[in-house]
Structures are given as structure tokens and as C-alpha cells.
N, C-alpha and C positions, 0 to 999 in steps of 0.2 A: 062376641058373635055366639049365637046359640048353636047347638049341635046340628040342627037341621040345616041352617045356613052354611055351616062349615062343610057338611057332607055334600051340599049342592055346589059349593065353590071348589071342592077338591078336584073333580075331573078337569075343570078349566085350568087350575093351577098345575096339575100333572101334565096336561097337554103343552102348556107353555114351557115347562121344564124340559119336556122331551124335545121340543123344537130347539131350545137353547143348547141341548146336549148333542144335537146332530153333528156328525163329522163335518169339518170344513177344510178348506185349503189354507195352509199357512200363508200369511201375507209376506210379500217381499219386504225384508227389513235390512238384510246385510248380504248384498250380492258378492262382496269380497270374500266372506266366509263360505257362501254357497259355491263360489267359483273354486275355492281351494278344495272343497269336498268333491266337486265335480271332476276336477283334475285328478285328485287322488283315487277316486273310484272309477274314473273314465266313464261317466254317465252324463247325459244331457240335463240341462236345467230347462224345465217345461214351465212356462208362465202363462196363466190365464189372465188376460186383460178383460176386466169386467166392470159393471156398474151395479150398485144395489138396485134391486127391483127389476132387473133385466130378465125377462122370462127365458130368452135364448141362452143367456149366460148361465142361468140356473139349470137349464136342461143339459148343457155341456158339462157343468160341474157335477150334477147329480147322476146323470146317466153314463158318463164316460170317465171323467177324471177321478172322482171319488172311488169308484170301483177299482181303478188302476192303483190308486194310493193304498187301498185296503188289501190288495193282493200282495202277499209277502214276496213273491218272485218279481212281479212287475214293479211294485213299489220300490224295491231295492235297485231297480235299473234306471232310476231317474230321480231328480230332485224336483218336486212339484210345488209351485208357489202361485200366488195370486196378486194382481195389481188392480186396485180400484182406481179408474182413470180420473176420477174427480176428487180424490183424497189428498189431503196434505200430510198423510202419514210419512214420517221421515224414513229415508233409505240411505244406506251407505252403498255407494256404487262399486263397481268392479275394481276401480283404482283407488278406492277409499274416499272419493268425493261425496259430499252430502247433497242429497236431492230429495224429492218427494215422489209419491206414486204419480201424481198428476204430471210433474215435470218429466218423469221417466217415460210415461205414455206419450207425451208430446214429442220427446226426443226420438221416439220410435215411429212417430208419424201416425199414431193410433188415435182416431177420432170416433170410430164406430166399433161396437163390441157385439159379440165376443170375438176375441182374437186369441189364439193359442200360439205362442212363440216357442222356438226350440233353439237354445243357446249352448255353446260350449262353456268351459270354465273361465273364459276370458270375455264372454259376452258377445261372441260372434255367432251369427245365425248358422245353424248346421242342418236346417231343413226349412222349406218355405213355410211361413206361418199359415195356420188355418184361420181364414177370415169369415166371420158369419157362421151360420149354422149349416151352410151348404145344403145338401140333400139329407134330411134327418135319417132316412133309412140307411144311408151309406156313411154317415159320419164316423162310426167306429172304424170302418175300413180306412177312411182318409187319415184318421188319427194314428192307427196302427202303422200305416205306410210311412207317415212322417216320423214316427218314433224309430222305425227301422232305419230310415235314412239318417236320422240324427245319430243314432248309435253307430252305424257303419262309418260315418264321417269322423266321429270321435275315435273309433278304433283304428282308422287309417291315419290318424294324426292330423286331421284337418283343423 
């Protein structure tokens, strides 16, 4: 490749690298270990059920969950994970059973996305899940309220 072609290709390559380096939510892989951390730290496990290419899922992730994850105080007050509902990615369940993202979503009755679930360290719901994008202007308030409820129920020993 000559120098001119290299210089013309450079911005596209840098843009691709920047997209690849964007923060993401860790996928659910080991709920047993996450459950142990949740119980030890007394924090909820927050799970985004998503699909690749879902614009509403991306909005929830980018505008709400990633900022919480990046905030040192808020990020320490939860364990944040993601499940792609059509994925065969292996998961160790809360009791050590083997499953997949798709099977976990099916077991939770999730067919439409996005859904944000709030679990304690044993996999029990500690707040009602947020289904869909609801009203985008108020989504942050709905999320904050659900997190407060989840944290209060865990603190109360629910």
C-alpha cells in the first residue's frame, strides 16, 4: 500500500478501533460467582436482556446502564451484566447448573427486549423488571426507582 492510500485508510481504521474499544456490559457467564459477590457486597445483580442490533437495547445500554457502570459510586452498588436472548453463550446458573443465554431468557419468560431485571444473590427478583423503553424521557427515573427498591429489599434481607 502506498503512503497516500495508507493515509486515506487510516481514519476508517481508527474509527473501527474506537468502536471496538467502546465500553460494554459484561455478559452473564457465571451467575453462581456473581451471586456470591452480590451476597457478600449486599448489592443487586442488574441484567440487561438484549439482542444485537436492537436500537432500544442500545439506548438503554448507552444512555443509562453504561454511565451507571462508569460511575465509581453507582457502579460499586450493583453487579451489571447482559444476556443476549438469542445467544448460545454458556452460563453457569446460580446453583451451578449449565445453561445458555437463550435458555436463561426463555426460563425468565423474556421474548421481547430490552428488559432490565433486578436479582438478589440467589436469583430472586428484588424489583419489577423494566420492560421495553417505556417513556424515554422518564426511563432514568424508572431505573433509579427500581434500583432503590432492589437495594432496599436486599438491605432488608429479602
